[in-house]
Every structure is written in structure tokens, then in C-alpha cells.
N, C-alpha and C positions, 0 to 999 in steps of 0.2 A: 525470441522468435528466430528460427532459422531462415536463411535466405532461400529464395526459389532457385533450385539447382537445375541447370540445363545440361543435357547430355546429347551426344550425337551417336546414333546407332551405326555400326559398321555398314549395314545395308544402305544407309543414307549416303555414306561416302562412296560406296560402289555405284550407286545410282548417279551421283555427281560425276564420277569418272566416265561412266557410260555416256552421259549427256555431253561431256567435254569432247570425247572421241567422235561423237556423231555430229558435232557442231551445233548443239542445241543448249548452249550455256544459258542463254536468255530464258529459255523454257524452264530450265532447272531453277533459276533464280525466281521466276514467277511462281512456280509450284512451292518453293520454299517460303516465299512471302505469304502465299495462301495458307500454308501450314501454320505459320506463326499467327495469322489472323484466326485460324481455327482454334488454336490454343488459347488465344485471348478470350474467345467465347466461353471455353471451359472455366478459365480463371475468374472471369467476372461473375459467372453464375455461382461458382463455388463460394466466392467471397460474399455474395448476396445472401447465401444460406448460412454464413457464419463460419466458413472454412477457408483455408488458403492452401493452394497446391504447393507442394514442396519438392517434387521431383518430376521433371518433364524431359522426355526423350524425343528428340527430333527423328522421325522415321521417314521412309520414302513416301508414305502416303498420308502423312499427318503428324501431329505432335501427340505422343501417347503419354498418359499419366498412369503409372503402375500402382497397384496396391489394392488393398481390401477396402471395405466401406466402414471401417472402424469409427463408431460414433455417429454415423450418418444413416438415415433411413433409406430403404431400398428405393422408394419413390423419388427422394431427393437425388440419390445417386443416378437414377435414370435421367432426371432433368439436367444434371451436370453433364452427363455423357452426350445428351442430345444437343446441348448448347453449341458445341463446336460445329457439327454438321449444319445446324440451323443458321449459324452466322455465315458459313460458306454459301448456303442456298440463298440467303437474303442478298448477299453481295452479287451473286450471279444473276438473280432476278432483276435487281436494280440496274445492273449494267446492260442487260438485254432490253429493259424498258428505255434505257438511254439511247439505244439504237433508233428507236422510233422518233425520238425528239431530235437527236443529232446523229443522223446516219453516217456522217463523216467520222464518227468516233469508232466505228466498227473495226477497222484495221488495227487500231491501237488497243482495243479492249477484248478482242476475240479470245486471245490466249488466257486472259484473266478470267473470262467467263468459263472457258473449258476447264481450267484448273480448279475453279471454285466448285463447279458442279461435280467434277470428278472426285474431289476430296469429300464432298458431301455424301455422295452415294456409295463410294468405296468404303468410307468409314462406317456405313450402316450395315455392311456385310457382317452377319452374326458369328464372328470368330475373333478370338484374341490374337494380337493385342489391339484390335480395332475397337472403336466405340460400340459397334454393334455387338461385339462379344460381351462387353460390360453390360449393355442393355439386356441382352438375352439372359445373362447370369442373374441379374437383379430381378428380372421378371419371373424367372423360374423359382428364385428364392422366396418369392411371395407365396408360393403354393407348395414348394417342396423343401426338403432339408438341404442345407447349404452344400453338403458334400455331394448329394445326388445332383443338384443343379450344376455344380462345377464339373462333375463327370460328364454330364450331357453336353456341356459347352466344349469340353475337350474332344469328345467324339465328333461333334459337329465340325470343329476346327480341323481335326485330322481328315475328315471326309472332304472338306473343301480344299485342303492342301493336295490331296490325291487328285481332285478334279483339275486343279491348276497345273499340276505336274503332267497329267494326261493331255491337257490342252497344249502344253509346251511341246511335248513329244509329237503331237499331231502337227504343230506349226513347223516342225523341222522338214516336213514334206511339202509345205505350201508357202513357206516364207517364215524364217525364224523370228519368233517374238520372245525376246528375253524378259519382257515385263511379266509374262506368265510364269516363267521360272522364278523370278523374284517374288511374285505373289505366293507361289507355293512354299518357298523357303520362309517367307514372312509368316504364313499361317502355321507352318510346322514349328517355328520358334515359339509362337504363341501357345501352342499345345503344351510344350514342356517348360514354359516359364513359370516361376513361382508367383502366384497371385495372392499372397498372404501378407504382403508388406503394408505398412500404414501409408496412406496416400494423402490424408488431410491432417492439418493441425488446427486447433482452435485459434481464433483470432485474438481473443481476450486473454491477457496475461494475468498471473496471480500478483497479489500485492506482496512484494518482498523487498528486502534491503537492496538487493542487486538491481531489481527493476526500477527502484526509486533513486538510485545513485546519482543520476543526472537530472532528476526531477521529472514530474509528470503533471500535466494539466488535468484538473478535475472538471469534467463537463456534466451538465444536467440535462436529463431527458424526461419527458412526461408521456405516459401511455394510459389508455383506458384499461380496465381490469381484465379484458380479454386477451391481453398481450401474451404471446407465447415465447419460449426460449428461442425458437427459430426466428421469429420476428425481431427480437432484441438483437440477435447476432447480425442481422442485416443493417443495424444502425450503429454498431460500435466497431472499434478497431483497437489495435495494440499500442497506438501512440498515446492514448489517454486513459484515465480512469473515469468511471461514471457513477453519478448519483442518480438513482431512478425514482421518480414520483409516479405512483399508481393512483388513478382517480376512478371513481364509480361513474356510472352512466349519468348520474344526476350532478356530477361535478364535485363530489365530495372526496377529499383526500383520504385514501384508504391505507396506504403504506408507503414508506420511504425506505429504499434500499441504499445503504452506504456502499462505497467501493469494495470493501472487504466482504460484505454480504453478497454482492453480485457474483464474486468468484465462487462462493459456496453454492449459490443457486445454479450457476451454469455447470458446475461439476456434478451436482446431484440430480438434476432434472433432465428428462428426455427432450429432444428438439421440439415436439409438438405439445409439450406440457405447459400449462399456464404458470406464470410467475407466482400468482397467489390463487 
């Protein structure tokens, strides 16, 4: 299994320099922390579905996972994309609720609330490389051909980039807002980026001499006969091998899957398909 790779986008560095020159380093650090929490939401949801993120890029307005939905259903892809904004929204709501109980916490948590809500709603903008772009692509792909859906997303992204560039030009006459320019560049990059890379890898490893070189523990799990591949992925990991017992509704043993058989099942069946 490859390790999770973190990258820092040049725009993130530019944003950091901008905050440094304007004396808002603490604000930048707060937004960075909120972005990492945002990514944690994606990662935990993907792992629960039986996938692991392998490439994360820290962006000015969140942590972005690049790639296609290889091996994952569109609905699951949407749920993974939504997980990050939902985590930010939940944190923001909890902190606001805290103000009612402990009003004195307001000065210390106001920036955290603003950054959490900002990352939540900004990432829902329907343009790449934001989560909203991924959600739009997957939603359209449920009804249209993948290429058609991708073309629509690129057109939407390009139009939004033009909107932000126009707003930036307008801001030159009333008070320069460089964030609008950054947004425009951000959207434009999303239009021309390649969205065909693999983004997830399966959690469960194959049984091979290499994977067994240092030894692996064999764990036992029991499920009812309605268990699906997706549900199984939510219970296993790459650190162990598994022997799976399948029981009927009446409690009768119907099937036992040995570790090497589990590998074959996971490779041949779709996420929502039953094991037996």
C-alpha cells in the first residue's frame, strides 16, 4: 500500500505570502488547520467505503483530492466529496452553539467559525478542483455520458472563472480584492487540469510472499447473508488478513471465505454486490 502523499499547491504558498505581508499569519494558520480538518472528513469517509486517499493537495480554499472515480460508484463518490464540507459545517455550528453556553469564548473562536463556514460553502461551488465540481460531475454522470458530463463541468468552471475575474476588475475601482483574482485563477486551473488520474486504492491487499514477508495476523469476521462488498470494506484494513463467516437469517453457517478467497471476491464483485 502506498502512503498518503501530501502536496502544496503554488497558490497556497502565494496565499500564505499574501497573509504574511498583510499581518494575518494567524488567520492563514487557522484556515490551514480548517483545511486539514476538511481533508480528514474526506479521508474517513473514503476509508469507511473501503478506499484510501493516496494524493492530497493543500489548496488555498481546502484540501483537494485529484482523480477519477475508478472502482467507486458515483453515489459513493458524491458522499466522499460532501464529507469535507459537512465536517467544516459541523465544526462551525458546534462553535456557534458554544457561544450561547460560553459567550466569553466568542473572541477566541470567531475566526475558526468564519474559516469553517467559508471552507464549507466555498468548496460547494460547482467547479473543479473544488468538491462542488466533483459532486456536479458525478451527479451529471448518473444521467449523461461521462465525457458529456465532464464537458459541462469544464464550461461551468470556465464561466465561474470569468465571473471572478470580472469581479476582481470591478474591485479595482472600489477597493482591490485579490481574493477574487485568486479565485479566478483557481477556477481556470481546474478547467484545464487532468481529471483522469486514479484517486483511490483498495484497502485490502492480495495474499503474496511480499505481503507475508513480515507476517500478518488473520482475523475472523461474521456477517449475515446480506453483506455487500462495500460493507465488508468498511470493516477490513491492509494490516491483517481475514477469514469471513457468512450466516443465514436463521443462524445457519452458509459459507466460509478464506483469506485468499476474499481477495478474489473483492476483485471480481462490484461495491454493492453481495458476497454470496
